[in-house]
N, C-alpha and C positions, 0 to 999 in steps of 0.2 A: 453451643451450636449442635443442633440435632442431626441425625444421620441423613435427613432429607434436605438440609440447608446447603445450597451451593455457596461457594466463596464469592462474595460480592464486595466486601469492605476493602477500600483501597489499601489500608495499612496491612491487612492480612494478606492481600495479593502480593504486596511488595516484600513481605517477609519470605514468602515462598519463592519469589523470583531470585532471591539471593541465597538459596539453599541448594546444595548439590545432593544432599542425602534425601531420604524419604522416597515416596512413590515416584515412578517414572513419569506419570502424568498427574497434574492437579488441574481441575477444571474451575472455571469461574464464569459468571454472567456479567454482561455489560448492560446496565439499565439506564445509565445517564453518563454525562461527561465526567462525573466525579470518580468513576472507576479508573479512568485514564485522565491525566492532567490535560487541560484544554490545549496548552502549549507547553512542551517539555524541552528544556535545554538539552544539549548533547549529553548522552548518558549511555550506559551499557548494563546488561544484567548477566548474572551467572547462569540462569536457565534460559533455554530457548522459549520463544513466545509465539503462539499462533492465535490470531484474533480473527474471528468470522463476523462480518458486519451484516446485520439484518436491516438496519436503518441508520442513515447518516453517512458520512464519508470520512475516512482516515487517510491522511497523506503522511507518508513516512519518508524521511530523508536520511541517506547514508552517504559515506564518502564516494560510493560508486554511483549514486544517482537517487532519483525520487521514484516512489511507488504510490500510485493512487489505488485506494481500496474501497470500491463502492459496494453497495449491498449485493449479496450473493457470492462474494469471494472472500478468501481468507488470506491474510498476510502472514508470512513466516519470517521471523527474525531469529537467526541462530544465536547461540550463547556468545557473549562477549562482543557482539557487533555494536559499534558506536552508531547512534541514530538519534533523531528527534521525531516527535509526533505532533501533528496538528489535526484537530477534529472540527468538522463542519456539520452543522445541523444536529438535531436530537439524535444521540447515539444509542444504538440498541444492538445487542449481539451476544456472543459468548467467546470464550477463549480457553486455551490450554497452555499450561506452563510445563515445559519438557526438560527433564533432568539432562545435564550435559552428556552423560554416556548414551542415553536414549536418543539424543539429538543427532548422533552420528549417522543414523539411518535416513535423516531428512536432508534437504539441500544444504550445501555448505555456504551458499550465498542467500541474502534476503530475496524474497520473491513473492508473487501473488499466486495463490493456488485456487483452483475451482474445486470445491468439495462436492463429491457425489452423494447420493442419498444414503448409501451404506455408511460411509465415513461420518456423515452428519449425524445419523442416528446413534452410532457408537459414541461419538463425541458428546452428544447430549446426555447419554448415560453417565459418562465420566463427569460432566458438569454438575450433575445432580448428586454426586457423592460428596459427603463432607470430607475435607482433607484429613488424612490419617498418616501418622508416622510410619506405620507398617501395614500396608494393604493386604487383604486376604488373598489366597491363591486365585479365586475366581476373578477378582478385580485385576490381578496381575495378568491373567490370560487375556481378558478383554482389552486391557491397555496395549498388550503386544499386538493383538489383531488390528487395533486402530492404528498403531504406529506403522504396521505393514501396509495398511491401506493408504495412509498419508505418504509413505515413501514411493508409492506407485503413481501418485498424482502429478500431472505435468504442470509446470509453471505457466501462468498466463501472461500475455504481453501488455502489462500496464506499467511499463517501466520507462522512465526518462533517464537515460544514461548520462553521466557527467564526464567531461574530458578531464584528464589529469595534468596536462601541460598548463603551467601557471598562466600563460597568456590566453589560452583558450578558456580556462576556468574563469578568468576575469570577464571575458565576453559573456560566458554562460550566466555568471552571477548577475551581470547587469541586465540581461534579458529576463531573468527570473524576477528581478526587482521591478522591472518596467516592461511587461509583455507587449505593451502598445508601441514600444520604440521600433519604428519601421525603417531605420537607417539601413542602407544596402551593404552587401558583402564587402565592397571596396572600402567603405567607411570604416567598418569594424576591423578590417585587416590593418588599415593605417592607424586606427586608435590603439591597437594592441601591439604595433610594431612588427607586423608580418606582411609578407606579400600576399596578394589575393590567392595565388596558386598554393602557397604553403598553408594558408588558413583552410582552403577547400580540402586539400589532401589530408592534413593532420586531423581535421574535425571528423572526417569519415573514418579514418583509421582508429581514432580513440573512442568514438561513440557508435559506429556502425550506421550512422545517419549522415546525410548531407547537412550542411548548415541550414538550408531552407526547411528540410524535414524536421530537424531538431527544434527550430524556432516554432514551427507549426505545432509540434507535439507538446512543447512547453506551454503554448497558449491553450491548447485543448485540455491539458491536464489542469490548468488553472480554471478553465471553464467548468469542470466538474465541481470544484469547490464552490464557485460562485452560484451554480445552479442549486446546489444543496443549501445554500444560504438564502435562497429565495430571490436572487437578483433577476430582473426582467431580461429577456433576450436582447433587446436593444441596448440596454446598459452594459451587458456582458460584451457584446460586439464592440462597443465603443472602448471599454476598458482594455480590451485585448488587441486593439489596433486593426480590426477588420473594417473594410471600406463601407460595409452596410450589414444590417442584421441578416439579410439573405446570404451574404458571403460567409458569415459565421455558420449559419445553419447548414449550408452546403458542405463546408469543411468538416463540421461535426458529423454529419451523416456519412460522409465518405470514410471517416475514421472509425466511428462507433456503430454504424449500421442503421441508426435511427436518428430522426431530428431531435433536438435537445428536449423539447417538452415531452415527447413520447418516451425518450430514454429515461427521463426523470420519473415519469409515471410508472414505467416498468420496473425501475430499480427499487421502488418503494413497495412493490408487491412481494409477498412471501415467496421464497424460492427463486427470486430473480437471480440473474448472474450469467446466463448464456448469452453470448454475443457481446459481452462487455469489453473484450480485449481489442486493443487497437493494433491494426496491422503495421502501423508506422513505427511502433516501438516494441520489438519482439524480444528485448532483453529479459 
């Protein structure tokens, strides 16, 4: 591997994910789904992992909830965090593997970050380095500047929080498995062995969202995946339980600021990312 070759081979990336020693940052490029398994069972890594998506969509699930990662944003996964990954559409982007000690400057919880131009240019410099067991002082200084920039980046609201109560978690799991299920609150309360009042109160306490808001956000998060897989608007509306395509388009626009077709077109443009956060899920 010459000095200008970034880390792209899946096996090589995995080796660095499980190393605490060496450079604080190791960069890699994502050119197809082979860099990250298309569907990965629950797993964790020794190093933190930051992945910036330029094309495609990554959905990450942790015990605390789901994060949607469209083009223009970067997902941060701290060291040791149990998670799964699902990829939709042709994937393209880059990433950083962050040593455990260096990860302490970044958020303690998984999140989606909007990377500004300075951090992006610094990261691309790191991505183009060949991994080295002992980086030179100039690389160490640039890596520290990049870590400082990333530490100042605010998380974006592309999070679907999961409740922790086993009864609420059972409801959430069923709705994720079948987003079109439109049974009302009273039915779900009875199904889980709760009163309607208890379900309403505890769902908001544990997720920060009302039951209706959470269900809406779950459907919209799934719509991002379906859009990137090329599903038509009418088909998506039907699969997610909306009464009509126009009802889906209205809900999507209210949450993401653009109708689905324009959002998808914008997300595929280089440098996309502004305005992708959903106000309904601020976690």
